[in-house]
N, C-alpha and C positions, 0 to 999 in steps of 0.2 A: 579809405580807412573805415573800419567798422568799430563803432563805439563799444560794442559788447564783445569784440573779438580779443584775441591774444595781444599782448604788448608788441610782439614782433609779427608783422603780417607781410605776406608776399603777394605780389601782383605781377602778372605777365605783361610784357610790353605790348601795347596795342599797335597794330599795323607794323610789326617788327621789320626792321631793315638790317640785314647783316652788315657789319662793318665796324669801324672804330669811330667813336664820337669824342669830340673835345668838350662838349657841354651837355648837360642834362637839365631840363627845366622842370621845376616843381610848381604846379599851380594849386594854390589854396582856394577852394571854392566856398568854404564856410568855416568860421572860427568859433562857433557855438557861443556867441555872446558879446565879445569885445569888438567894437567897430574900429578901434584905433590900430590894433596890431594882432598878429598871430604868432604864438611862440612854438617853434619847432625844436625839440630837444635833440633829435638825431634823424638824419636822412641818409640811408646807405644804398649804394648801388653796387651790384656784383655782376660779374660776367666772366666769360671765358676768353682767354687771349686768342 
């Protein structure tokens, strides 16, 4: 996520593997200040069937 970017940002999947997935993992690497928790308002994943 780019701090100075648009509110909605798109990123390609790294090392993509075609197929259907049951789970997607979101790793938060930095929360810019609070060491107790990170607040995520929305996390969307889109794909083609």
